[in-house]
C-alpha positions as a Markdown table, in Angstrom:
| # | Residue | x | y | z |
|---|---|---|---|---|
| 1 | Met | 107.0 | 117.5 | 141.1 |
| 2 | Asn | 108.8 | 119.1 | 137.8 |
| 3 | Ile | 107.1 | 122.7 | 136.3 |
| 4 | Arg | 106.0 | 120.2 | 133.3 |
| 5 | Lys | 104.0 | 118.5 | 135.5 |
| 6 | Ile | 102.4 | 121.1 | 137.7 |
| 7 | Val | 101.5 | 122.9 | 134.2 |
| 8 | Ala | 99.8 | 119.7 | 133.2 |
| 9 | Val | 97.5 | 119.6 | 136.1 |
| 10 | Leu | 96.3 | 122.9 | 136.2 |
| 11 | Leu | 95.6 | 123.2 | 132.0 |
| 12 | Ile | 93.1 | 119.4 | 133.5 |
| 13 | Val | 91.8 | 121.0 | 136.4 |
| 14 | Gly | 90.8 | 124.3 | 134.6 |
| 15 | Gly | 89.2 | 122.5 | 131.4 |
| 16 | Ala | 87.4 | 121.0 | 133.9 |
| 17 | Leu | 86.3 | 123.7 | 136.0 |
| 18 | Ala | 85.5 | 125.4 | 132.6 |
| 19 | Leu | 83.7 | 122.3 | 131.1 |
| 20 | Ala | 81.3 | 122.2 | 135.1 |
| 21 | Phe | 80.8 | 126.0 | 134.6 |
| 22 | Gly | 81.0 | 127.5 | 131.2 |
| 23 | Gly | 82.1 | 130.7 | 133.0 |
| 24 | Leu | 83.0 | 133.0 | 135.5 |
| 25 | Ser | 80.9 | 135.9 | 136.8 |
| 26 | Tyr | 81.8 | 138.6 | 139.0 |
| 27 | Thr | 80.1 | 141.5 | 140.4 |
| 28 | Ser | 81.3 | 145.5 | 139.7 |
| 29 | Thr | 79.8 | 148.2 | 142.2 |
| 30 | Thr | 80.0 | 151.9 | 140.6 |
| 31 | Gln | 79.2 | 154.7 | 143.1 |
| 32 | Lys | 77.1 | 156.7 | 140.8 |
| 33 | Ala | 76.1 | 160.2 | 142.9 |
| 34 | Glu | 76.4 | 161.2 | 146.1 |
| 35 | Ile | 74.4 | 163.8 | 147.4 |
| 36 | Gly | 75.0 | 164.5 | 151.0 |
| 37 | Pro | 73.8 | 161.7 | 153.3 |
| 38 | Ile | 72.4 | 159.8 | 150.6 |
| 39 | His | 75.2 | 157.6 | 149.0 |
| 40 | Leu | 73.9 | 155.7 | 144.7 |
| 41 | Asn | 75.7 | 152.9 | 144.3 |
| 42 | Val | 75.0 | 150.5 | 141.1 |
| 43 | Ser | 76.2 | 147.0 | 140.8 |
| 44 | Glu | 76.6 | 144.9 | 137.8 |
| 45 | Glu | 76.9 | 141.5 | 137.2 |
| 46 | His | 79.4 | 140.2 | 134.2 |
| 47 | Arg | 79.6 | 136.7 | 132.7 |
| 48 | Ile | 82.6 | 135.7 | 130.8 |
| 49 | Asn | 81.4 | 132.8 | 128.9 |
| 50 | Ile | 84.5 | 129.7 | 128.0 |
| 51 | Pro | 83.4 | 128.1 | 125.2 |
| 52 | Val | 83.4 | 124.4 | 124.9 |
| 53 | Trp | 86.4 | 123.6 | 122.7 |
| 54 | Ala | 88.3 | 125.6 | 124.7 |
| 55 | Gly | 87.3 | 123.3 | 127.8 |
| 56 | Ile | 88.3 | 120.6 | 126.6 |
| 57 | Ala | 91.3 | 122.1 | 124.4 |
| 58 | Ala | 92.6 | 122.6 | 127.9 |
| 59 | Ile | 92.3 | 119.0 | 128.8 |
| 60 | Val | 94.1 | 117.5 | 125.8 |
| 61 | Gly | 97.0 | 119.3 | 126.3 |
| 62 | Gly | 96.7 | 118.4 | 129.6 |
| 63 | Val | 97.0 | 114.9 | 129.9 |
| 64 | Leu | 99.6 | 115.2 | 126.4 |
| 65 | Leu | 102.1 | 117.1 | 128.8 |
| 66 | Leu | 101.5 | 114.8 | 131.5 |
| 67 | Thr | 102.0 | 111.6 | 129.6 |
| 68 | Gly | 104.6 | 113.1 | 127.2 |
| 69 | Leu | 103.5 | 112.0 | 124.5 |
| 70 | Gly | 104.4 | 116.2 | 122.8 |
| 71 | Arg | 107.5 | 115.6 | 123.5 |
| 72 | Arg | 110.2 | 114.1 | 121.1 |
């Protein structure tokens, strides 16, 4: 399998995942205070939204690469 087909499949899978989940979320932990034996940590959840048009564009781009329609 050549690199072009691998990129096409990754675009299609990534676009489908973006449409299915709508984004990514992750948690970051920061240490706010340390007073003797007491430690205070704060966990924050962050969300990165992926627009629907970006998922659709990734799928269309992957299909075009896979079928060779974008090639002259």
